[in-house]
N, CA, C and O atoms as a CHARMM CRD file, in Angstrom:
* protein
*
  352
    1    1 UNK  N     85.98000 103.35600 117.30700 PROA 1      0.00000
    2    1 UNK  CA    86.91700 103.67100 118.01900 PROA 1      0.00000
    3    1 UNK  C     86.94900 105.54300 117.92400 PROA 1      0.00000
    4    1 UNK  O     86.36700 106.14200 117.02000 PROA 1      0.00000
    5    2 UNK  N     87.43700 105.98200 118.61100 PROA 2      0.00000
    6    2 UNK  CA    88.04200 107.32800 118.67900 PROA 2      0.00000
    7    2 UNK  C     88.99000 107.64700 117.70500 PROA 2      0.00000
    8    2 UNK  O     90.07600 107.06900 117.75700 PROA 2      0.00000
    9    3 UNK  N     88.75900 108.52000 116.76700 PROA 3      0.00000
   10    3 UNK  CA    90.01100 108.47300 115.35600 PROA 3      0.00000
   11    3 UNK  C     91.14300 108.65700 115.94000 PROA 3      0.00000
   12    3 UNK  O     92.02100 107.98000 115.40400 PROA 3      0.00000
   13    4 UNK  N     91.55900 109.36500 116.92800 PROA 4      0.00000
   14    4 UNK  CA    92.92000 109.39800 117.43000 PROA 4      0.00000
   15    4 UNK  C     93.55000 108.31500 118.35600 PROA 4      0.00000
   16    4 UNK  O     94.51900 108.48900 119.09400 PROA 4      0.00000
   17    5 UNK  N     92.82400 107.14800 118.19000 PROA 5      0.00000
   18    5 UNK  CA    93.14300 105.98700 118.49300 PROA 5      0.00000
   19    5 UNK  C     93.30300 104.74100 117.67100 PROA 5      0.00000
   20    5 UNK  O     93.67100 103.63800 118.07800 PROA 5      0.00000
   21    6 UNK  N     92.84900 105.21300 116.01800 PROA 6      0.00000
   22    6 UNK  CA    92.50000 104.55400 115.22000 PROA 6      0.00000
   23    6 UNK  C     94.27200 103.98400 114.29700 PROA 6      0.00000
   24    6 UNK  O     95.20200 104.78900 114.28800 PROA 6      0.00000
   25    7 UNK  N     94.38000 103.03000 113.84400 PROA 7      0.00000
   26    7 UNK  CA    95.70000 102.54000 113.72200 PROA 7      0.00000
   27    7 UNK  C     96.36600 103.56200 112.91600 PROA 7      0.00000
   28    7 UNK  O     97.45700 104.05900 113.19600 PROA 7      0.00000
   29    8 UNK  N     95.76600 103.80100 112.06700 PROA 8      0.00000
   30    8 UNK  CA    96.45800 105.11000 110.75300 PROA 8      0.00000
   31    8 UNK  C     96.96100 106.07600 111.43300 PROA 8      0.00000
   32    8 UNK  O     98.13300 106.45300 111.43000 PROA 8      0.00000
   33    9 UNK  N     96.02200 106.51400 112.06400 PROA 9      0.00000
   34    9 UNK  CA    96.43000 108.37000 112.90700 PROA 9      0.00000
   35    9 UNK  C     97.17800 108.12700 114.20600 PROA 9      0.00000
   36    9 UNK  O     97.43900 109.08900 114.92800 PROA 9      0.00000
   37   10 UNK  N     97.61200 106.63200 114.61800 PROA 10     0.00000
   38   10 UNK  CA    98.22200 106.47500 115.76200 PROA 10     0.00000
   39   10 UNK  C     99.60000 106.43700 115.36300 PROA 10     0.00000
   40   10 UNK  O    100.36900 107.05200 116.10100 PROA 10     0.00000
   41   11 UNK  N    100.21800 105.70000 114.09700 PROA 11     0.00000
   42   11 UNK  CA   101.35500 105.38400 112.97100 PROA 11     0.00000
   43   11 UNK  C    101.78500 106.74100 113.15500 PROA 11     0.00000
   44   11 UNK  O    102.58700 107.33100 113.87900 PROA 11     0.00000
   45   12 UNK  N    101.04700 107.00400 112.33000 PROA 12     0.00000
   46   12 UNK  CA   101.53600 108.76800 111.77300 PROA 12     0.00000
   47   12 UNK  C    102.06900 109.27600 113.14600 PROA 12     0.00000
   48   12 UNK  O    103.18400 109.11700 113.64400 PROA 12     0.00000
   49   13 UNK  N    100.78000 110.04700 113.70900 PROA 13     0.00000
   50   13 UNK  CA   101.42500 110.40400 114.87100 PROA 13     0.00000
   51   13 UNK  C    102.86700 110.41100 115.89900 PROA 13     0.00000
   52   13 UNK  O    103.61400 111.27500 116.35800 PROA 13     0.00000
   53   14 UNK  N    102.76900 109.05200 115.94600 PROA 14     0.00000
   54   14 UNK  CA   103.98900 108.18000 116.58200 PROA 14     0.00000
   55   14 UNK  C    105.26600 108.64700 115.72900 PROA 14     0.00000
   56   14 UNK  O    106.35400 109.03700 116.15300 PROA 14     0.00000
   57   15 UNK  N    104.89300 108.52000 114.61500 PROA 15     0.00000
   58   15 UNK  CA   106.00600 108.39900 113.61500 PROA 15     0.00000
   59   15 UNK  C    106.54400 109.86900 113.82300 PROA 15     0.00000
   60   15 UNK  O    107.55300 110.06100 114.50000 PROA 15     0.00000
   61   16 UNK  N    105.80300 110.97000 113.18600 PROA 16     0.00000
   62   16 UNK  CA   105.69700 112.34000 112.90800 PROA 16     0.00000
   63   16 UNK  C    106.54800 113.19400 114.59000 PROA 16     0.00000
   64   16 UNK  O    107.38400 114.09200 114.68900 PROA 16     0.00000
   65   17 UNK  N    105.76400 112.30600 115.71600 PROA 17     0.00000
   66   17 UNK  CA   106.59200 112.64700 116.88300 PROA 17     0.00000
   67   17 UNK  C    108.32400 112.46500 117.09800 PROA 17     0.00000
   68   17 UNK  O    109.15300 113.29000 117.48100 PROA 17     0.00000
   69   18 UNK  N    108.44100 111.39100 116.78800 PROA 18     0.00000
   70   18 UNK  CA   109.64200 110.57200 116.57300 PROA 18     0.00000
   71   18 UNK  C    110.48600 111.57500 115.60500 PROA 18     0.00000
   72   18 UNK  O    111.56600 112.06600 115.93600 PROA 18     0.00000
   73   19 UNK  N    110.07300 111.72200 114.81500 PROA 19     0.00000
   74   19 UNK  CA   110.85700 112.88500 113.46200 PROA 19     0.00000
   75   19 UNK  C    111.14700 114.09700 114.07100 PROA 19     0.00000
   76   19 UNK  O    112.22100 114.69000 113.97500 PROA 19     0.00000
   77   20 UNK  N    110.05000 114.50000 114.77900 PROA 20     0.00000
   78   20 UNK  CA   110.50900 115.72800 115.32600 PROA 20     0.00000
   79   20 UNK  C    111.30600 115.82500 116.67600 PROA 20     0.00000
   80   20 UNK  O    111.26700 116.85600 117.34700 PROA 20     0.00000
   81   21 UNK  N    111.98000 114.79600 117.02800 PROA 21     0.00000
   82   21 UNK  CA   112.80300 114.57400 118.08900 PROA 21     0.00000
   83   21 UNK  C    114.14400 114.35300 117.81100 PROA 21     0.00000
   84   21 UNK  O    115.04000 114.46600 118.64700 PROA 21     0.00000
   85   22 UNK  N    114.32600 113.97800 116.41600 PROA 22     0.00000
   86   22 UNK  CA   115.72000 113.79200 115.74500 PROA 22     0.00000
   87   22 UNK  C    116.61300 115.35000 115.53500 PROA 22     0.00000
   88   22 UNK  O    116.23100 116.47700 115.21900 PROA 22     0.00000
   89   23 UNK  N    117.50000 114.97300 115.76100 PROA 23     0.00000
   90   23 UNK  CA   119.01400 116.06800 115.70300 PROA 23     0.00000
   91   23 UNK  C    118.90400 116.20400 114.22700 PROA 23     0.00000
   92   23 UNK  O    118.79800 115.28500 113.41400 PROA 23     0.00000
   93   24 UNK  N    118.95500 117.84200 113.93500 PROA 24     0.00000
   94   24 UNK  CA   118.94400 117.62200 112.61900 PROA 24     0.00000
   95   24 UNK  C    120.41500 117.38100 112.03100 PROA 24     0.00000
   96   24 UNK  O    120.53700 116.97500 110.87500 PROA 24     0.00000
   97   25 UNK  N    121.65400 117.66200 112.92700 PROA 25     0.00000
   98   25 UNK  CA   122.95700 116.65200 112.13900 PROA 25     0.00000
   99   25 UNK  C    123.34800 115.76400 112.44900 PROA 25     0.00000
  100   25 UNK  O    124.53600 115.53600 112.67800 PROA 25     0.00000
  101   26 UNK  N    122.37400 114.97000 112.54500 PROA 26     0.00000
  102   26 UNK  CA   122.89400 113.44800 113.22700 PROA 26     0.00000
  103   26 UNK  C    122.00900 112.70800 112.23700 PROA 26     0.00000
  104   26 UNK  O    120.82200 112.98600 112.06400 PROA 26     0.00000
  105   27 UNK  N    122.79900 111.55300 111.47200 PROA 27     0.00000
  106   27 UNK  CA   121.83300 110.70700 110.91000 PROA 27     0.00000
  107   27 UNK  C    120.97500 109.95100 111.25600 PROA 27     0.00000
  108   27 UNK  O    121.11900 109.60700 112.43000 PROA 27     0.00000
  109   28 UNK  N    119.93100 109.42500 110.64500 PROA 28     0.00000
  110   28 UNK  CA   118.54700 108.59800 111.54900 PROA 28     0.00000
  111   28 UNK  C    118.02000 107.72900 110.29300 PROA 28     0.00000
  112   28 UNK  O    118.26700 108.12800 109.15500 PROA 28     0.00000
  113   29 UNK  N    117.31200 106.56900 110.50000 PROA 29     0.00000
  114   29 UNK  CA   116.71600 106.40700 109.58600 PROA 29     0.00000
  115   29 UNK  C    115.06700 105.65600 110.22900 PROA 29     0.00000
  116   29 UNK  O    114.91400 104.99000 111.25300 PROA 29     0.00000
  117   30 UNK  N    114.41800 105.91000 109.59200 PROA 30     0.00000
  118   30 UNK  CA   113.06900 105.87300 109.81700 PROA 30     0.00000
  119   30 UNK  C    112.13200 105.19500 109.11200 PROA 30     0.00000
  120   30 UNK  O    111.75100 105.73400 108.07300 PROA 30     0.00000
  121   31 UNK  N    111.37500 103.50300 109.59600 PROA 31     0.00000
  122   31 UNK  CA   110.99900 102.72000 108.74900 PROA 31     0.00000
  123   31 UNK  C    109.49900 102.66300 109.69100 PROA 31     0.00000
  124   31 UNK  O    109.42900 102.22200 110.83800 PROA 31     0.00000
  125   32 UNK  N    108.39600 103.20000 108.92100 PROA 32     0.00000
  126   32 UNK  CA   107.00900 102.91700 109.13700 PROA 32     0.00000
  127   32 UNK  C    106.30400 102.24100 108.23400 PROA 32     0.00000
  128   32 UNK  O    106.62800 101.95800 107.08000 PROA 32     0.00000
  129   33 UNK  N    104.96000 101.90300 109.02600 PROA 33     0.00000
  130   33 UNK  CA   104.15400 101.26600 108.08100 PROA 33     0.00000
  131   33 UNK  C    103.07400 101.68100 108.38400 PROA 33     0.00000
  132   33 UNK  O    102.84500 101.87600 109.57800 PROA 33     0.00000
  133   34 UNK  N    102.01400 101.96000 107.34300 PROA 34     0.00000
  134   34 UNK  CA   100.66100 101.96400 107.46900 PROA 34     0.00000
  135   34 UNK  C     99.77800 100.78000 107.27200 PROA 34     0.00000
  136   34 UNK  O     99.62100 100.44800 106.09700 PROA 34     0.00000
  137   35 UNK  N     99.12900 100.02700 108.24600 PROA 35     0.00000
  138   35 UNK  CA    98.49100  98.26700 108.08700 PROA 35     0.00000
  139   35 UNK  C     96.93000  98.78600 107.39400 PROA 35     0.00000
  140   35 UNK  O     95.88400  98.15100 107.52900 PROA 35     0.00000
  141   36 UNK  N     97.07300 100.06400 106.65000 PROA 36     0.00000
  142   36 UNK  CA    95.86000  99.97900 105.52200 PROA 36     0.00000
  143   36 UNK  C     96.00400  99.24700 104.49600 PROA 36     0.00000
  144   36 UNK  O     97.08400  98.68600 104.31400 PROA 36     0.00000
  145   37 UNK  N     94.88000  99.08300 103.54600 PROA 37     0.00000
  146   37 UNK  CA    93.99600  99.92500 104.15700 PROA 37     0.00000
  147   37 UNK  C     92.82500  98.86200 105.03000 PROA 37     0.00000
  148   37 UNK  O     92.75000  97.63400 105.03200 PROA 37     0.00000
  149   38 UNK  N     91.98400  99.90400 105.74000 PROA 38     0.00000
  150   38 UNK  CA    91.10700  99.07600 106.72000 PROA 38     0.00000
  151   38 UNK  C     90.21600  97.43800 106.44100 PROA 38     0.00000
  152   38 UNK  O     89.71200  97.44100 105.31800 PROA 38     0.00000
  153   39 UNK  N     90.03700  96.55100 106.96400 PROA 39     0.00000
  154   39 UNK  CA    88.60100  96.17100 106.72100 PROA 39     0.00000
  155   39 UNK  C     87.30800  96.96400 106.61800 PROA 39     0.00000
  156   39 UNK  O     87.22200  98.10100 107.08100 PROA 39     0.00000
  157   40 UNK  N     86.10500  96.22400 105.88300 PROA 40     0.00000
  158   40 UNK  CA    85.32000  97.11000 105.90900 PROA 40     0.00000
  159   40 UNK  C     84.68200  97.50600 107.42900 PROA 40     0.00000
  160   40 UNK  O     84.11200  98.51300 107.85000 PROA 40     0.00000
  161   41 UNK  N     85.09100  96.11600 108.08900 PROA 41     0.00000
  162   41 UNK  CA    83.84600  96.25000 109.35200 PROA 41     0.00000
  163   41 UNK  C     84.34300  97.16400 110.36300 PROA 41     0.00000
  164   41 UNK  O     83.72400  97.47100 111.38200 PROA 41     0.00000
  165   42 UNK  N     85.50400  97.58700 110.02500 PROA 42     0.00000
  166   42 UNK  CA    86.37900  98.80400 110.86400 PROA 42     0.00000
  167   42 UNK  C     86.93900 100.17800 110.45700 PROA 42     0.00000
  168   42 UNK  O     88.01800 100.72000 110.69900 PROA 42     0.00000
  169   43 UNK  N     85.99700 100.51500 109.85000 PROA 43     0.00000
  170   43 UNK  CA    86.34500 101.99500 109.74900 PROA 43     0.00000
  171   43 UNK  C     86.42400 102.59000 110.86000 PROA 43     0.00000
  172   43 UNK  O     85.98100 102.10400 111.90100 PROA 43     0.00000
  173   44 UNK  N     87.32200 104.35700 110.73400 PROA 44     0.00000
  174   44 UNK  CA    87.47100 105.13800 111.93600 PROA 44     0.00000
  175   44 UNK  C     85.63500 105.49100 111.90800 PROA 44     0.00000
  176   44 UNK  O     84.89500 105.43300 110.92600 PROA 44     0.00000
  177   45 UNK  N     85.34800 105.78300 113.05300 PROA 45     0.00000
  178   45 UNK  CA    84.24100 106.16100 113.50300 PROA 45     0.00000
  179   45 UNK  C     83.66900 107.20300 112.62900 PROA 45     0.00000
  180   45 UNK  O     82.51000 107.12700 112.22100 PROA 45     0.00000
  181   46 UNK  N     84.60500 108.34700 112.28300 PROA 46     0.00000
  182   46 UNK  CA    84.35900 109.38500 111.83200 PROA 46     0.00000
  183   46 UNK  C     83.74300 109.52300 110.32100 PROA 46     0.00000
  184   46 UNK  O     83.08400 110.44400 109.83700 PROA 46     0.00000
  185   47 UNK  N     84.20900 108.21900 109.70900 PROA 47     0.00000
  186   47 UNK  CA    84.15300 108.02200 108.19000 PROA 47     0.00000
  187   47 UNK  C     82.65600 106.60100 107.93200 PROA 47     0.00000
  188   47 UNK  O     82.15800 106.37700 106.82900 PROA 47     0.00000
  189   48 UNK  N     82.34200 106.04900 108.92000 PROA 48     0.00000
  190   48 UNK  CA    81.19400 105.16600 108.93900 PROA 48     0.00000
  191   48 UNK  C     80.03600 106.00700 107.69500 PROA 48     0.00000
  192   48 UNK  O     79.77600 105.58100 106.57000 PROA 48     0.00000
  193   49 UNK  N     79.52400 107.23300 108.31900 PROA 49     0.00000
  194   49 UNK  CA    78.49600 107.68700 107.54100 PROA 49     0.00000
  195   49 UNK  C     79.01400 108.29200 106.17800 PROA 49     0.00000
  196   49 UNK  O     78.22500 108.88000 105.43900 PROA 49     0.00000
  197   50 UNK  N     80.08600 108.17200 105.91500 PROA 50     0.00000
  198   50 UNK  CA    80.85900 109.02000 104.72500 PROA 50     0.00000
  199   50 UNK  C     79.78100 108.59200 103.74100 PROA 50     0.00000
  200   50 UNK  O     78.69800 109.11200 103.47100 PROA 50     0.00000
  201   51 UNK  N     80.54900 107.19300 103.15200 PROA 51     0.00000
  202   51 UNK  CA    79.95300 106.51300 102.07100 PROA 51     0.00000
  203   51 UNK  C     78.64300 105.78500 102.35400 PROA 51     0.00000
  204   51 UNK  O     78.56100 105.01600 103.31100 PROA 51     0.00000
  205   52 UNK  N     77.33300 106.08200 101.30900 PROA 52     0.00000
  206   52 UNK  CA    76.26100 104.84200 102.07700 PROA 52     0.00000
  207   52 UNK  C     76.61700 103.30200 101.57600 PROA 52     0.00000
  208   52 UNK  O     76.15300 102.97700 100.48300 PROA 52     0.00000
  209   53 UNK  N     77.43900 102.30100 102.33100 PROA 53     0.00000
  210   53 UNK  CA    77.93700 101.26000 101.89300 PROA 53     0.00000
  211   53 UNK  C     76.98300 100.39100 100.68200 PROA 53     0.00000
  212   53 UNK  O     77.39200  99.86100  99.64900 PROA 53     0.00000
  213   54 UNK  N     75.98400 100.44200 101.06700 PROA 54     0.00000
  214   54 UNK  CA    74.63400  99.57500 100.25100 PROA 54     0.00000
  215   54 UNK  C     74.86700  99.94000  99.11100 PROA 54     0.00000
  216   54 UNK  O     75.08200  98.98100  98.37000 PROA 54     0.00000
  217   55 UNK  N     74.95200 101.39400  98.38400 PROA 55     0.00000
  218   55 UNK  CA    75.26100 101.64200  97.24400 PROA 55     0.00000
  219   55 UNK  C     76.33400 101.73200  96.76900 PROA 55     0.00000
  220   55 UNK  O     76.51200 102.44900  95.78400 PROA 55     0.00000
  221   56 UNK  N     77.33900 101.02700  97.34300 PROA 56     0.00000
  222   56 UNK  CA    78.99000 100.56400  96.55000 PROA 56     0.00000
  223   56 UNK  C     78.69300  99.55200  95.80800 PROA 56     0.00000
  224   56 UNK  O     78.50100  98.51900  96.44900 PROA 56     0.00000
  225   57 UNK  N     78.56400  99.46000  94.47600 PROA 57     0.00000
  226   57 UNK  CA    78.83100  98.32700  93.58100 PROA 57     0.00000
  227   57 UNK  C     79.85600  97.04600  93.97900 PROA 57     0.00000
  228   57 UNK  O     81.00500  97.46200  94.12500 PROA 57     0.00000
  229   58 UNK  N     79.75300  95.89300  94.14700 PROA 58     0.00000
  230   58 UNK  CA    80.45000  94.64800  94.31700 PROA 58     0.00000
  231   58 UNK  C     81.06800  94.68300  92.83800 PROA 58     0.00000
  232   58 UNK  O     80.69500  94.91400  91.68800 PROA 58     0.00000
  233   59 UNK  N     82.55300  94.22100  93.72900 PROA 59     0.00000
  234   59 UNK  CA    83.42600  94.07600  92.39700 PROA 59     0.00000
  235   59 UNK  C     82.99300  93.35500  91.55600 PROA 59     0.00000
  236   59 UNK  O     82.12200  92.66800  92.09100 PROA 59     0.00000
  237   60 UNK  N     83.12200  93.04300  90.26900 PROA 60     0.00000
  238   60 UNK  CA    82.67900  92.59600  89.04600 PROA 60     0.00000
  239   60 UNK  C     82.41300  90.92300  89.38500 PROA 60     0.00000
  240   60 UNK  O     81.39800  90.23300  89.29300 PROA 60     0.00000
  241   61 UNK  N     83.86900  90.60000  89.83600 PROA 61     0.00000
  242   61 UNK  CA    84.01400  88.98000  89.75600 PROA 61     0.00000
  243   61 UNK  C     83.04200  88.90100  91.38800 PROA 61     0.00000
  244   61 UNK  O     83.05800  87.79600  91.93000 PROA 61     0.00000
  245   62 UNK  N     82.57000  89.57300  91.81400 PROA 62     0.00000
  246   62 UNK  CA    82.08200  88.85100  93.26900 PROA 62     0.00000
  247   62 UNK  C     81.02800  87.70800  92.93400 PROA 62     0.00000
  248   62 UNK  O     80.15600  87.81800  92.07200 PROA 62     0.00000
  249   63 UNK  N     81.22400  86.65600  93.69500 PROA 63     0.00000
  250   63 UNK  CA    80.44100  85.87400  93.39100 PROA 63     0.00000
  251   63 UNK  C     78.80000  86.03800  94.20200 PROA 63     0.00000
  252   63 UNK  O     78.63400  85.98900  95.42100 PROA 63     0.00000
  253   64 UNK  N     77.73100  86.23300  93.18700 PROA 64     0.00000
  254   64 UNK  CA    76.58400  86.62800  93.33200 PROA 64     0.00000
  255   64 UNK  C     75.60100  85.75800  94.28200 PROA 64     0.00000
  256   64 UNK  O     75.00900  86.28200  95.22600 PROA 64     0.00000
  257   65 UNK  N     75.46000  84.20900  93.91000 PROA 65     0.00000
  258   65 UNK  CA    74.73200  83.23100  94.66700 PROA 65     0.00000
  259   65 UNK  C     75.51500  82.65800  95.74900 PROA 65     0.00000
  260   65 UNK  O     76.71600  82.47800  95.54800 PROA 65     0.00000
  261   66 UNK  N     74.98200  82.33400  96.91100 PROA 66     0.00000
  262   66 UNK  CA    75.33700  81.80800  98.07200 PROA 66     0.00000
  263   66 UNK  C     76.12000  80.38800  97.66900 PROA 66     0.00000
  264   66 UNK  O     77.18600  79.96600  98.11700 PROA 66     0.00000
  265   67 UNK  N     75.35800  79.87700  96.81300 PROA 67     0.00000
  266   67 UNK  CA    76.26400  78.16200  96.53600 PROA 67     0.00000
  267   67 UNK  C     77.52000  78.92600  95.98500 PROA 67     0.00000
  268   67 UNK  O     78.48700  78.33900  96.47000 PROA 67     0.00000
  269   68 UNK  N     77.97700  80.00900  95.16200 PROA 68     0.00000
  270   68 UNK  CA    79.05000  79.96200  94.78600 PROA 68     0.00000
  271   68 UNK  C     80.15200  80.71400  95.63400 PROA 68     0.00000
  272   68 UNK  O     81.35900  80.78100  95.40000 PROA 68     0.00000
  273   69 UNK  N     79.35100  81.32500  96.79700 PROA 69     0.00000
  274   69 UNK  CA    80.25400  81.98300  97.80400 PROA 69     0.00000
  275   69 UNK  C     80.69400  80.62500  98.30600 PROA 69     0.00000
  276   69 UNK  O     81.90300  80.40200  98.23600 PROA 69     0.00000
  277   70 UNK  N     79.80800  79.55400  98.86600 PROA 70     0.00000
  278   70 UNK  CA    80.06200  78.61000  99.67100 PROA 70     0.00000
  279   70 UNK  C     81.10800  77.34900  99.11600 PROA 70     0.00000
  280   70 UNK  O     81.68500  76.43400  99.70400 PROA 70     0.00000
  281   71 UNK  N     81.03000  77.90700  97.27900 PROA 71     0.00000
  282   71 UNK  CA    81.91600  76.37100  97.15600 PROA 71     0.00000
  283   71 UNK  C     83.29200  77.36700  97.32100 PROA 71     0.00000
  284   71 UNK  O     83.95900  77.23300  98.34600 PROA 71     0.00000
  285   72 UNK  N     83.61000  78.13600  96.53300 PROA 72     0.00000
  286   72 UNK  CA    84.63100  78.90100  97.15300 PROA 72     0.00000
  287   72 UNK  C     85.28100  78.89600  98.06800 PROA 72     0.00000
  288   72 UNK  O     86.42900  78.45400  98.10200 PROA 72     0.00000
  289   73 UNK  N     84.50900  79.52000  99.24300 PROA 73     0.00000
  290   73 UNK  CA    85.41000  79.10100 100.51400 PROA 73     0.00000
  291   73 UNK  C     85.39400  77.30700 101.35900 PROA 73     0.00000
  292   73 UNK  O     85.86900  76.81700 102.38400 PROA 73     0.00000
  293   74 UNK  N     84.46300  76.78100 100.07200 PROA 74     0.00000
  294   74 UNK  CA    85.03500  75.02800 100.60100 PROA 74     0.00000
  295   74 UNK  C     86.31000  74.72300  99.95400 PROA 74     0.00000
  296   74 UNK  O     86.66700  73.56200  99.75600 PROA 74     0.00000
  297   75 UNK  N     86.68900  75.28100  99.77200 PROA 75     0.00000
  298   75 UNK  CA    88.38100  75.21400  98.88500 PROA 75     0.00000
  299   75 UNK  C     89.22600  76.18900  99.70200 PROA 75     0.00000
  300   75 UNK  O     90.24300  76.69600  99.22800 PROA 75     0.00000
  301   76 UNK  N     88.81700  76.42700 100.86100 PROA 76     0.00000
  302   76 UNK  CA    90.27600  77.36600 101.59000 PROA 76     0.00000
  303   76 UNK  C     90.12900  76.35000 103.18100 PROA 76     0.00000
  304   76 UNK  O     89.62600  75.22700 103.23300 PROA 76     0.00000
  305   77 UNK  N     90.50600  76.84600 103.93700 PROA 77     0.00000
  306   77 UNK  CA    90.85300  76.09700 105.00900 PROA 77     0.00000
  307   77 UNK  C     89.65100  76.51500 105.73100 PROA 77     0.00000
  308   77 UNK  O     88.91300  77.47600 105.51500 PROA 77     0.00000
  309   78 UNK  N     89.58000  75.34000 106.89400 PROA 78     0.00000
  310   78 UNK  CA    88.08900  75.44200 107.48400 PROA 78     0.00000
  311   78 UNK  C     87.75300  76.59100 108.18900 PROA 78     0.00000
  312   78 UNK  O     86.56400  76.88600 108.06200 PROA 78     0.00000
  313   79 UNK  N     88.33600  77.25500 108.81400 PROA 79     0.00000
  314   79 UNK  CA    88.08500  78.41400 109.24700 PROA 79     0.00000
  315   79 UNK  C     87.47500  79.32600 108.82400 PROA 79     0.00000
  316   79 UNK  O     86.66700  80.04600 109.41000 PROA 79     0.00000
  317   80 UNK  N     87.89700  79.35700 107.57000 PROA 80     0.00000
  318   80 UNK  CA    87.05700  80.89400 106.19000 PROA 80     0.00000
  319   80 UNK  C     85.34000  79.88900 106.13800 PROA 80     0.00000
  320   80 UNK  O     84.33600  80.60000 106.11000 PROA 80     0.00000
  321   81 UNK  N     85.20300  78.91500 106.13300 PROA 81     0.00000
  322   81 UNK  CA    83.84100  78.36300 106.17200 PROA 81     0.00000
  323   81 UNK  C     82.89600  78.71800 107.39600 PROA 81     0.00000
  324   81 UNK  O     81.77600  79.22200 107.48700 PROA 81     0.00000
  325   82 UNK  N     83.97800  78.16200 108.43800 PROA 82     0.00000
  326   82 UNK  CA    83.35100  78.39800 109.86500 PROA 82     0.00000
  327   82 UNK  C     82.76900  80.08100 110.02700 PROA 82     0.00000
  328   82 UNK  O     81.63600  80.35200 110.42600 PROA 82     0.00000
  329   83 UNK  N     83.38000  80.68500 109.79100 PROA 83     0.00000
  330   83 UNK  CA    83.48000  82.42500 110.02400 PROA 83     0.00000
  331   83 UNK  C     82.33900  82.65400 109.20700 PROA 83     0.00000
  332   83 UNK  O     81.35900  83.10500 109.79900 PROA 83     0.00000
  333   84 UNK  N     82.20800  82.39400 107.65400 PROA 84     0.00000
  334   84 UNK  CA    81.14000  82.42600 107.12800 PROA 84     0.00000
  335   84 UNK  C     79.89500  82.06100 107.44800 PROA 84     0.00000
  336   84 UNK  O     78.87100  82.64300 107.09000 PROA 84     0.00000
  337   85 UNK  N     79.97900  80.94300 108.22900 PROA 85     0.00000
  338   85 UNK  CA    78.12400  79.99500 108.51200 PROA 85     0.00000
  339   85 UNK  C     78.39800  80.59700 109.96100 PROA 85     0.00000
  340   85 UNK  O     77.57700  80.04600 110.69400 PROA 85     0.00000
  341   86 UNK  N     79.31300  81.63000 110.84100 PROA 86     0.00000
  342   86 UNK  CA    79.05300  82.02200 112.39000 PROA 86     0.00000
  343   86 UNK  C     79.40000  80.76400 113.05600 PROA 86     0.00000
  344   86 UNK  O     78.95600  80.63200 114.19600 PROA 86     0.00000
  345   87 UNK  N     79.85600  80.15100 112.74100 PROA 87     0.00000
  346   87 UNK  CA    80.51200  78.86700 113.93600 PROA 87     0.00000
  347   87 UNK  C     81.46000  78.90100 114.21200 PROA 87     0.00000
  348   87 UNK  O     81.89900  77.82500 114.61900 PROA 87     0.00000
  349   88 UNK  N     82.34600  79.98600 114.20200 PROA 88     0.00000
  350   88 UNK  CA    83.47300  80.07600 114.89300 PROA 88     0.00000
  351   88 UNK  C     83.73400  79.51400 115.94900 PROA 88     0.00000
  352   88 UNK  O     84.82700  79.68700 116.48700 PROA 88     0.00000
């Protein structure tokens, strides 16, 4: 996805544009929100090669074995395990 269409840039650009359109002598209120951080599978195209993701260590408590992961997923709603098993 092109960077200018990425949700972070889209929200920022629209907010800045709106702020620039406001009159200096009038009260206004702006509420904006960034939906970050992005999921690990959808970084902006410009960032994909920035970090060699295979070299990034997993969190300390990440379940190492498939049995551990599957046991945790089996405690959640069925769709979690279906996604993991690619059976959605």
